C-alpha positions as CSV (number, residue, x, y, z in Angstrom):
1,M,130.9,79.3,159.7
2,N,128.6,81.3,161.9
3,I,124.8,81.7,160.9
4,R,125.4,85.0,159.3
5,G,128.0,83.6,157.1
6,T,125.7,80.7,156.5
7,T,122.7,82.9,155.0
8,T,125.2,85.5,153.5
9,F,126.3,82.0,151.3
10,A,123.1,81.0,150.6
11,L,121.8,84.2,149.4
12,T,124.4,84.4,147.1
13,A,124.0,80.8,145.8
14,A,120.5,81.7,145.0
15,A,121.4,84.7,143.4
16,V,123.5,82.9,140.9
17,A,121.4,80.0,140.1
18,G,118.9,83.0,139.7
19,L,121.1,84.9,137.1
20,V,121.9,81.5,135.5
21,L,118.0,80.5,135.3
22,A,117.6,84.1,134.0
23,G,120.2,84.0,131.1
24,A,119.1,80.3,130.2
25,A,115.8,81.7,129.4
26,R,116.8,84.4,126.8
27,P,117.5,83.7,123.5
28,A,121.3,83.2,122.5
29,V,122.4,86.8,121.1
30,A,124.0,86.2,117.5
31,Q,127.1,86.8,116.5
32,K,127.9,90.1,115.1
33,V,128.3,89.3,110.9
34,E,129.9,91.9,108.5
35,W,130.0,91.0,104.9
36,N,131.3,92.9,102.0
37,M,128.8,92.5,99.1
38,Q,130.3,92.8,95.7
39,S,127.3,94.2,92.7
40,T,127.8,93.5,89.4
41,Y,125.8,96.2,88.8
42,S,126.2,100.7,89.8
43,S,124.2,101.3,93.4
44,S,123.0,104.8,91.0
45,L,121.4,102.1,88.4
46,T,117.8,102.0,89.3
47,Q,116.1,99.0,90.5
48,L,119.6,96.7,89.1
49,G,121.6,98.2,91.6
50,S,119.5,100.2,93.8
51,L,117.9,96.9,95.0
52,G,121.3,95.9,96.2
53,L,121.3,98.6,98.5
54,V,117.7,98.1,99.8
55,I,118.9,94.5,100.9
56,A,121.8,95.9,102.4
57,D,119.5,98.7,104.5
58,R,116.9,96.4,105.4
59,I,119.3,93.7,107.1
60,K,121.2,95.9,108.9
61,A,117.4,97.3,110.5
62,I,116.0,94.1,110.9
63,S,119.0,92.5,112.8
64,G,119.3,95.4,114.7
65,G,122.6,96.1,113.4
66,D,124.1,92.7,114.3
67,F,124.2,91.6,110.1
68,V,125.8,94.3,108.2
69,I,126.2,94.2,104.4
70,H,128.3,97.1,102.7
71,F,127.4,97.1,98.9
72,Q,130.6,97.5,96.8
73,E,130.2,99.5,93.6
74,P,131.3,97.2,90.2
75,G,134.9,97.0,90.3
76,A,135.5,98.2,93.8
77,I,136.9,94.9,94.8
78,V,136.8,92.4,91.7
79,P,135.3,93.5,88.4
80,A,131.7,92.7,87.9
81,L,132.0,89.8,85.8
82,E,134.6,87.9,88.3
83,A,132.3,88.3,91.2
84,F,131.4,84.3,91.1
85,D,134.9,83.3,90.9
86,A,135.4,85.5,94.0
87,V,132.5,84.6,96.0
88,S,133.1,80.7,95.0
89,A,136.8,81.2,96.6
90,G,135.7,82.8,99.6
91,A,137.7,86.1,98.3
92,I,134.4,87.8,99.2
93,E,131.9,86.8,101.4
94,S,128.7,87.8,98.8
95,A,127.8,89.3,95.5
96,W,124.7,90.9,94.1
97,S,123.8,89.8,90.5
98,T,121.9,87.5,88.6
99,P,122.3,84.0,87.7
100,G,121.7,84.7,83.9
101,Y,125.6,86.6,84.0
102,W,127.2,82.9,85.1
103,T,126.4,80.6,82.0
104,G,129.8,80.1,81.0
105,K,129.9,78.3,84.2
106,E,126.7,76.9,84.0
107,V,124.3,76.9,80.9
108,A,121.6,75.8,83.3
109,L,122.0,79.0,85.4
110,A,120.4,81.2,83.0
111,L,116.8,79.4,83.5
112,F,117.1,80.9,87.0
113,A,117.6,84.8,85.5
114,T,115.2,84.7,82.4
115,V,113.7,82.9,79.9
116,P,112.5,84.0,76.2
117,F,108.9,84.1,75.9
118,G,108.6,82.6,79.4
119,P,107.1,83.3,82.9
120,S,105.7,86.3,84.5
121,A,106.9,87.3,87.5
122,G,104.1,85.9,89.9
123,E,104.6,82.3,88.0
124,Y,108.7,82.4,88.0
125,T,108.5,83.2,91.3
126,A,106.0,80.5,92.3
127,W,108.6,77.9,90.7
128,I,111.3,78.7,92.7
129,Y,109.6,78.9,96.2
130,F,106.7,76.0,95.7
131,G,108.1,74.2,92.2
132,G,111.6,72.9,93.3
133,G,113.3,76.0,91.8
134,Q,115.2,76.5,94.6
135,Q,116.3,73.1,95.3
136,L,117.7,72.2,92.4
137,L,119.2,76.0,92.4
138,D,121.3,74.8,95.3
139,E,121.8,71.8,93.4
140,I,123.8,73.6,90.6
141,Y,125.5,76.3,93.0
142,A,126.5,73.8,95.6
143,K,129.3,72.5,92.9
144,Y,130.8,75.9,93.2
145,N,130.5,76.0,97.0
146,I,127.9,79.0,96.6
147,K,124.5,79.3,97.9
148,S,122.3,81.9,96.2
149,L,119.2,83.0,97.2
150,I,116.7,84.7,94.7
151,C,116.3,88.2,96.0
152,G,114.4,90.5,93.8
153,V,112.0,90.2,90.7
154,I,111.6,92.8,88.0
155,A,108.7,93.0,85.6
156,P,109.2,92.3,81.3
157,E,112.1,94.6,79.7
158,A,112.3,96.1,76.5
159,S,113.2,94.3,73.6
160,G,116.1,96.3,72.3
161,W,117.5,99.7,70.6
162,F,118.2,99.8,67.0
163,R,119.4,102.6,64.8
164,K,117.3,101.8,62.2
165,E,113.6,100.3,61.9
166,I,113.2,96.3,61.8
167,K,110.7,95.7,59.5
168,S,111.6,92.0,58.8
169,V,113.8,89.4,60.3
170,D,116.1,89.8,57.5
171,D,116.8,93.2,58.8
172,L,118.1,91.3,61.7
173,K,120.9,89.5,59.9
174,G,124.7,91.0,60.1
175,L,123.6,93.2,62.7
176,K,126.4,93.4,65.8
177,M,124.4,93.6,69.2
178,R,124.5,93.6,72.8
179,F,122.3,90.6,74.4
180,F,121.9,88.8,77.7
181,G,121.2,85.5,78.4
182,L,119.3,82.6,76.3
183,G,117.8,85.3,74.0
184,A,121.0,85.7,72.8
185,R,121.3,82.4,71.2
186,V,117.7,83.2,69.9
187,M,119.1,86.3,68.2
188,E,121.9,84.3,66.7
189,K,119.4,82.2,65.0
190,M,118.7,85.1,63.4
191,G,121.5,85.9,61.7
192,V,122.6,88.6,64.8
193,S,126.1,88.4,66.0
194,T,125.8,89.1,70.0
195,Q,127.8,90.1,72.9
196,L,127.4,90.3,76.6
197,L,128.6,93.7,78.1
198,A,128.2,95.1,81.4
199,G,126.2,97.8,81.8
200,G,128.5,100.8,82.1
201,D,129.9,99.4,79.0
202,I,127.3,99.3,76.5
203,F,126.7,102.9,76.1
204,P,130.4,103.7,74.5
205,A,130.1,100.5,72.7
206,L,126.7,101.9,70.9
207,E,128.3,105.1,70.5
208,L,131.6,104.0,68.7
209,G,129.8,101.5,66.1
210,T,131.0,98.8,67.9
211,I,127.6,97.3,68.6
212,D,124.8,98.1,66.4
213,A,121.7,97.7,68.3
214,T,121.6,96.7,72.2
215,E,118.9,95.7,74.8
216,F,119.4,96.0,78.6
217,S,116.2,96.5,80.4
218,M,112.8,98.1,80.8
219,P,112.3,102.0,80.0
220,A,113.2,103.4,83.2
221,I,116.5,102.3,83.4
222,D,117.6,102.4,79.5
223,L,116.5,106.1,79.9
224,K,119.2,106.6,82.4
225,L,121.3,105.2,80.7
226,G,121.0,107.4,77.6
227,F,120.6,104.9,75.1
228,Y,117.9,107.1,73.2
229,Q,121.0,109.4,71.9
230,V,122.5,107.3,69.6
231,A,119.8,104.8,68.9
232,K,116.1,106.0,68.4
233,H,114.1,102.3,67.4
234,Y,112.8,101.3,70.7
235,Y,111.2,97.7,70.2
236,F,108.4,95.8,72.6
237,P,107.7,93.2,73.8
238,G,110.5,91.7,76.0
239,W,110.0,88.3,74.0
240,H,113.4,87.4,75.8
241,Q,112.7,88.7,79.6
242,Q,109.3,88.7,80.6
243,S,110.3,88.8,84.1
244,T,114.2,88.4,85.1
245,L,115.6,87.4,88.6
246,F,118.0,88.7,90.9
247,E,120.4,86.9,93.6
248,L,122.2,87.5,96.8
249,M,124.9,84.9,96.0
250,M,127.3,83.5,99.3
251,N,130.1,81.7,100.0
252,K,128.2,78.4,100.7
253,D,130.8,78.2,104.1
254,V,129.8,81.7,105.0
255,W,126.6,81.0,104.8
256,D,126.5,78.0,106.5
257,R,128.6,79.5,109.5
258,L,125.5,82.0,109.7
259,S,123.1,81.5,113.1
260,D,119.6,80.2,112.0
261,V,118.3,83.9,113.2
262,H,120.7,85.5,110.4
263,K,119.5,83.0,108.0
264,A,116.0,83.5,108.5
265,Q,116.6,87.3,108.7
266,L,118.3,87.2,105.4
267,E,115.8,84.8,103.7
268,T,112.9,87.4,104.9
269,V,114.8,90.2,103.8
270,C,114.9,88.6,100.3
271,Q,111.6,88.1,99.8
272,S,110.6,91.4,100.8
273,A,112.5,92.5,98.1
274,I,110.8,90.3,95.7
275,A,107.9,92.2,96.5
276,Y,109.6,95.6,96.6
277,G,111.2,95.5,93.4
278,L,108.3,94.1,91.3
279,A,106.1,97.0,92.6
280,E,108.3,99.7,91.9
281,G,109.4,98.6,88.6
282,E,105.4,98.1,87.7
283,A,105.0,102.0,88.8
284,I,108.1,103.7,87.4
285,Q,107.5,102.5,83.2
286,F,104.9,104.8,81.9
287,A,106.9,108.1,83.4
288,A,109.8,107.3,81.3
289,L,108.2,106.0,78.1
290,K,106.5,109.3,78.0
291,E,109.8,110.9,78.2
292,L,111.7,108.8,75.9
293,Q,108.7,109.6,73.5
294,A,109.5,113.3,74.3
295,K,113.1,113.2,73.4
296,G,112.3,111.6,70.2
297,V,112.1,108.0,70.6
298,I,109.6,105.5,67.9
299,V,108.6,103.0,70.3
300,H,107.6,99.7,68.3
301,R,105.9,96.4,68.6
302,W,107.1,93.5,67.2
303,P,104.5,92.3,64.7
304,P,103.0,89.0,65.1
305,E,104.6,87.4,62.1
306,I,108.6,88.3,63.8
307,L,107.4,87.3,67.4
308,D,106.3,83.9,66.0
309,K,109.3,83.3,64.2
310,L,111.8,84.3,67.4
311,H,109.6,81.9,69.1
312,A,110.3,79.1,66.5
313,A,114.1,79.9,67.2
314,W,113.7,79.8,70.8
315,D,112.1,76.2,70.6
316,E,114.8,75.0,68.7
317,V,117.6,76.4,70.8
318,A,115.8,74.8,74.0
319,A,115.8,71.7,72.5
320,E,119.7,71.8,71.3
321,L,120.1,72.6,74.9
322,V,118.0,70.0,76.4
323,A,119.9,67.5,74.4
324,Q,123.8,69.0,75.7
325,N,123.6,69.7,78.5
326,P,121.9,67.1,81.5
327,T,121.6,69.4,83.8
328,F,119.8,71.9,81.5
329,A,117.1,68.9,80.6
330,K,116.6,68.8,84.5
331,V,115.8,72.3,84.9
332,W,113.5,72.9,81.9
333,E,111.7,69.7,82.4
334,S,111.0,70.9,86.2
335,L,110.2,74.5,84.4
336,S,108.2,73.3,81.7
337,T,105.9,70.8,83.8
338,F,105.3,73.6,86.3
339,R,104.5,75.8,83.5
340,A,101.8,73.0,82.1
341,N,100.4,72.4,85.3
342,Y,100.4,76.6,85.9
343,K,98.2,77.0,82.7
344,I,95.4,74.8,84.2
345,W,94.8,77.7,86.8
346,K,95.7,81.2,84.5
347,D,93.6,80.0,81.9
348,L,90.8,80.0,83.8
349,G,91.7,82.7,87.0
350,Y,93.2,85.8,84.7
351,L,91.7,87.6,82.2
């Protein structure tokens, strides 16, 4: 080999080495990910559905388009209340929902959605992130090959819509009512026959008289669903849902295959969605209440004697579930202990 050839080889080798070193210095590019997300709520439904769109938009933006989640309307891939099984089996990668819809699989999941006479949004998320709540949620969902991230929280809901004024607990007896979560068990102790209906099925049932009353969400959401057209008596406070958590459910195998970068991006988006959803929910209620009252809705506040009886019924329900279900007992112990400790701070720090 001549001198020129030797020089050329040396330069080429140096260039290749430089490219290798430069490549090694750059962070690895995460593989592009594309998911379907089956929602249990319509995208047009304020907060409950629209927060799912926020999450899809933000993960695409924060990842520079490397992580895309396609929001699917209820029923687009599977019926709304079949999303759990579809995610578990890997038929879809993810779903937007609330753990409270899956109590037929595991009753303890209700404690990760909303709790009668339960914590406010700040206290609830504190337990999830720093009180062991997420770890317990992981334990439960792992049995079904699901990973769940809490990705939203909304402020107190209304207590319900009734055709007739409720003057005593005796007026509740015999009513047929759509009711969600653990609050349904409380209402059953009050003599109410309850059933769980998806959001889009409630108005027709109320209009046809299949149910006599319903609860669903907060004023801004209830207004959009038109319940005021059939029932004029609207009750507060939402003793059964002082705050409500929402989740991004993922097939665990799919979650495990994500890069650390994509996992961090998804966790960050979920945390930002919690702040966004809470702020939005607090900002839109008073205008909705004004509009509902203008439409002839009569707003009521439960008297203390009825709230006391509802609270006593909840204590009975909680004790029964603790005795019946070891998983519920474990989660309830965690939440109750955290709340007892939090009360030390709450009683001193808040007006």
